[in-house]
C-alpha positions in Angstrom: -23.0 -54.3 30.8 -19.6 -52.6 31.0 -18.1 -52.5 34.5 -17.7 -49.1 36.1 -14.0 -49.6 36.3 -13.8 -50.3 32.6 -15.7 -47.1 31.8 -13.2 -45.1 33.9 -10.3 -46.7 32.0 -12.0 -45.9 28.7 -12.5 -42.2 29.7 -8.8 -42.0 30.8 -7.7 -43.5 27.5 -9.8 -40.8 25.6 -8.2 -38.1 27.7 -4.8 -39.4 26.9 -5.7 -39.4 23.1 -6.9 -35.8 23.3 -3.7 -34.7 25.0 -1.7 -36.6 22.3 -3.6 -34.7 19.6 -3.1 -31.3 21.2 0.6 -31.8 21.9 1.3 -33.1 18.3 -0.9 -30.8 16.3 1.0 -28.6 13.7 -1.2 -25.6 14.6 -1.1 -23.8 18.0 -4.1 -24.8 20.2 -4.9 -22.2 22.9 -7.5 -21.6 25.6 -8.1 -18.0 26.6 -10.4 -16.8 29.3 -13.0 -14.0 28.9 -10.5 -11.7 30.6 -8.0 -12.5 27.8 -5.7 -14.4 30.1 -4.1 -17.5 28.5 -4.9 -20.8 30.3 -3.4 -23.3 27.9 -1.0 -23.3 24.9 0.0 -26.3 22.9 3.8 -27.1 22.4 3.6 -25.9 18.7 4.0 -22.4 20.1 7.7 -23.0 20.5 8.2 -23.9 16.8 6.0 -21.2 15.4 6.5 -18.3 17.8 9.6 -19.2 19.7 7.7 -19.0 23.0 7.5 -22.0 25.3 3.9 -22.7 26.5 4.8 -21.9 30.1 6.1 -18.5 29.0 2.7 -17.6 27.5 0.3 -19.1 30.1 -1.2 -16.6 32.6 -0.3 -13.7 30.3 -2.7 -11.5 28.4 -3.2 -12.8 24.9 -3.0 -9.2 23.6 0.7 -9.2 24.7 1.5 -11.4 21.7 -0.6 -9.6 19.1 1.0 -7.0 16.8 -0.2 -3.6 18.1 -1.8 -2.6 14.8 -3.8 -5.8 14.7 -5.3 -5.7 18.2 -8.4 -3.8 16.9 -9.1 -6.7 14.5 -9.4 -9.1 17.5 -11.5 -6.6 19.4 -14.0 -6.3 16.5 -14.2 -10.0 16.2 -14.9 -10.4 19.9 -17.5 -7.7 19.8 -19.2 -9.4 16.9 -19.2 -12.7 18.8 -20.7 -11.1 21.9 -23.3 -8.9 20.2 -24.2 -11.1 17.3 -24.3 -14.4 19.2 -21.8 -16.1 16.8 -20.0 -19.1 18.3 -17.3 -19.2 15.7 -15.1 -16.6 14.0 -11.9 -16.4 12.0 -9.4 -13.5 11.7 -6.0 -12.9 10.3 -3.5 -11.1 12.5 0.2 -10.8 13.1 1.6 -12.4 16.3 4.8 -11.4 17.9 7.6 -14.0 18.1 10.0 -14.2 20.9 12.7 -12.6 18.7 10.3 -9.6 18.2 9.6 -10.4 14.6 6.0 -11.1 13.5 4.3 -14.0 11.9 1.0 -13.9 10.0 -1.5 -16.1 11.7 -5.0 -17.3 10.8 -7.0 -17.7 14.0 -10.1 -19.9 14.2 -11.9 -19.1 17.4 -14.9 -20.7 19.2 -16.6 -18.8 22.0 -17.7 -21.0 24.9 -20.5 -19.3 26.9 -21.7 -19.9 30.4 -24.9 -22.0 30.2 -26.5 -20.0 33.0 -25.8 -16.5 31.9 -25.0 -16.8 28.3 -21.9 -14.7 28.8 -18.5 -15.6 27.2 -16.6 -17.9 29.5 -13.7 -19.2 27.4 -12.3 -18.9 23.9 -10.8 -21.9 22.2 -8.3 -20.9 19.5 -6.6 -22.8 16.7 -3.8 -20.7 15.2 -2.0 -21.5 11.9 1.1 -19.9 10.5 0.2 -18.4 7.0 3.2 -16.2 6.5 4.3 -17.7 3.3 0.9 -17.5 1.8 0.5 -13.9 2.9 3.9 -12.9 1.4 2.8 -14.5 -1.9 -0.5 -12.8 -1.8 1.2 -9.4 -1.2 3.6 -10.0 -4.1 0.7 -10.9 -6.5 -1.2 -7.9 -5.3 1.8 -5.6 -5.9 2.2 -7.1 -9.4 -1.4 -6.4 -10.2 -0.9 -2.8 -9.1 2.4 -2.1 -10.9 3.1 -0.9 -14.4 5.4 -3.5 -16.0 7.5 -1.1 -18.0 8.2 1.8 -15.6 7.8 0.1 -12.2 5.3 2.9 -11.2 1.9 2.2 -9.8 -0.7 1.6 -12.5 -4.1 3.0 -13.2 -5.9 0.6 -10.9 -3.5 1.5 -8.1 -4.1 5.2 -8.9 -7.8 4.9 -8.6 -7.5 3.1 -5.2 -4.9 5.6 -3.9 -7.0 8.6 -4.9 -10.1 7.3 -3.1 -8.0 6.5 0.0 -6.3 9.9 0.1 -9.6 11.7 -0.6 -11.1 10.0 2.5 -8.1 11.0 4.6 -8.3 14.6 3.3 -12.0 14.8 4.3 -11.3 13.2 7.6 -8.4 15.5 8.4 -10.0 18.6 6.8 -6.8 19.1 4.8 -6.1 19.7 1.1 -5.3 17.3 -1.7 -3.5 18.1 -5.0 -3.2 16.2 -8.2 -0.7 16.6 -11.1 -1.3 15.2 -14.5 1.8 15.1 -16.7 2.0 14.5 -20.5 5.3 14.1 -22.4 5.3 16.7 -25.2 5.3 15.3 -28.8 5.9 11.8 -27.6 4.3 10.1 -30.6 6.6 11.9 -33.1 9.5 11.0 -30.8 8.5 7.3 -30.9 8.0 7.4 -34.6 11.4 9.0 -35.3 13.6 7.1 -32.8 11.7 3.9 -32.4 9.9 2.2 -29.5 13.0 1.0 -27.7 14.2 4.5 -27.2 10.7 5.6 -26.3 10.6 2.9 -23.6 13.9 4.2 -22.3 12.5 7.7 -22.3 9.3 6.6 -20.3 11.4 4.8 -17.7 13.8 7.8 -17.3 10.9 10.2 -16.9 9.2 7.9 -14.4 12.5 7.7 -12.4 13.2 11.4 -12.4 9.6 12.1 -11.3 10.0 9.7 -8.4 13.3 11.3 -7.4 11.7 14.8 -7.5 8.7 14.3 -5.2 8.3 13.4 -1.5 8.2 9.8 -0.3 4.6 10.4 0.7 3.6 11.4 -2.8 2.1 8.7 -5.1 3.4 8.5 -8.7 1.4 6.4 -11.2 1.5 5.8 -14.9 -1.8 7.1 -16.0 -1.6 5.6 -19.5 0.6 5.8 -22.5 3.0 8.8 -22.0 0.8 10.3 -19.2 1.8 10.2 -15.5 -0.3 11.2 -12.4 1.1 12.4 -9.1 -1.1 12.5 -6.0 0.1 15.0 -3.4 -1.5 14.4 0.0 -1.9 17.4 2.4 -0.6 19.8 -0.3 -2.1 23.3 -1.0 -2.2 24.9 -4.5 1.1 26.8 -4.3 2.9 23.8 -3.0 1.5 21.7 -5.8 2.6 24.3 -8.4 6.1 24.3 -7.0 6.3 20.5 -7.0 5.1 20.5 -10.6 7.7 23.0 -11.6 10.4 20.9 -10.0 9.3 17.9 -11.9 9.1 19.8 -15.2 12.6 21.3 -14.8 14.0 17.8 -14.0 12.5 16.2 -17.1 13.9 19.0 -19.2 17.4 18.1 -18.3 17.2 14.5 -19.5 19.1 13.5 -22.6 18.9 10.3 -24.7 21.0 8.8 -27.4 19.0 8.2 -30.5 20.6 4.7 -30.8 23.4 2.8 -29.3 26.0 3.8 -31.9 24.9 7.4 -32.4 26.6 10.4 -30.9 23.4 12.4 -31.2 21.5 13.3 -28.0 17.8 14.0 -28.0 15.6 15.4 -25.2 12.0 15.7 -24.2 9.8 18.1 -22.2 6.6 17.7 -20.4 3.4 19.7 -19.7 1.7 19.4 -16.3 -1.8 20.3 -15.1 -2.3 21.1 -11.4 -5.6 20.9 -9.4 -6.2 21.3 -5.7 -9.3 20.6 -3.6 -10.1 21.5 0.0 -13.2 19.6 1.3 -15.6 21.6 3.4 -17.7 20.2 6.3 -20.9 21.8 4.8 -20.8 19.4 1.9 -19.6 21.9 -0.7 -16.6 19.8 -1.7 -15.0 18.6 -4.9 -15.2 14.9 -5.5 -12.3 12.9 -6.8 -13.7 12.7 -10.4 -14.1 16.5 -10.4 -10.5 16.9 -9.1 -9.3 14.6 -11.9 -11.3 16.6 -14.5 -9.9 19.9 -13.2 -6.3 18.5 -13.5 -7.0 17.3 -17.0 -8.4 20.7 -18.1 -5.3 22.3 -16.6 -3.1 19.9 -18.6 -4.8 20.8 -21.9 -4.4 24.5 -20.9 -0.6 23.9 -20.6 -0.6 22.2 -24.0 -2.5 25.1 -25.6 -0.2 27.7 -24.1 2.9 26.3 -25.7 3.8 23.1 -23.8 6.8 22.5 -21.5 5.0 24.4 -18.8 2.8 24.1 -15.7 -0.9 25.3 -15.7 -3.5 25.2 -12.9 -7.3 25.0 -12.9 -7.3 28.3 -11.0 -4.9 31.3 -11.1 -1.7 30.3 -9.4 1.1 32.2 -7.8 3.9 33.2 -10.2 6.4 30.4 -10.8 9.9 31.0 -9.5 11.3 29.8 -12.8 9.8 30.8 -16.1 8.4 28.0 -18.1 10.7 26.8 -20.9 13.8 28.2 -19.4 16.4 25.7 -18.1 17.9 26.8 -14.7 21.6 27.6 -15.1 22.5 25.3 -12.2 21.0 22.2 -13.7 23.1 20.0 -15.9 21.5 17.7 -18.5 21.1 14.1 -17.4 22.2 11.8 -20.1 20.6 8.4 -20.6 22.7 6.0 -22.7 20.2 5.0 -25.4 18.5 1.7 -25.9 20.8 -0.2 -23.6 20.4 2.4 -20.9 19.6 1.6 -17.3 16.8 4.1 -16.8 15.6 2.3 -13.7 12.1 2.9 -12.4 11.3 3.7 -8.8 11.0 0.9 -6.2 7.5 -0.5 -5.7 7.1 0.8 -2.2 4.8 3.8 -2.6 2.5 4.6 0.6 -0.7 2.1 1.2 -1.9 -0.1 -1.1 
């Protein structure tokens, strides 16, 4: 039989071991009350967050959570309480002492009162996953980006259109879509070669991005076709935006090759469609909006190209199609070695 004094010594030794583990753990260990007040924080908080444990204890845990991520914790807590789950895991940004943020994976266990079954304490293990998160975001951006032009690709377009459609329905606003096709691009490619064609595509992508708002979403639809999503934009505004893009493309000039003094140009046809969701359910769905813009594009092609057409009668354009404004000078792109740089990969939301 083990003497009582020896049992106490063993228990004390175990307590020392637990403290040793907590104080030397690479992750942050934290105990938070049901009222969200922090009761204990391990020393790793200083290395990961820049906060000393004593600076965090007795403060609300929400004070250290990035404002936009507080709802993520609230939802996880509600799921624990209502669903009876003891364990949960979330990914949120925590605020460092220097006011920057760190992506953190939080594994939480809810400890309930045996008598009432109500949450009594939350035990958290928090791990810095910033490097992994940055890598994931880079890979995600690559998967959504067109390799040649730097625009968002077709996959990103589909996601963006669904997202902006939901926002349009929610806000009872309007959503416009432009589909653009470079006129006679196949003969252009056949005559001057694919390198010059690539320069042309990059230059057109760049001038489109420079011509629209920061909130607009420019994508390479496929081949020589581009799509521009215009959130919160009515029909007339979309028509004017399309005319601005068309006129800008018309001013571009390209050298047919590095050593040639010959300059060549391209034009574009643009189809415009606008939808206004109605609460009664009579609304145009995204596929129908896309179909309307596509029909408008073919209408522009049939009517002579280098023009803007709509799926419904539009207000008269301020500049006649096919006429270059006198105030606009041609933009020259220096042939195959040109630096027709695509837009940055920072479009809204993805």
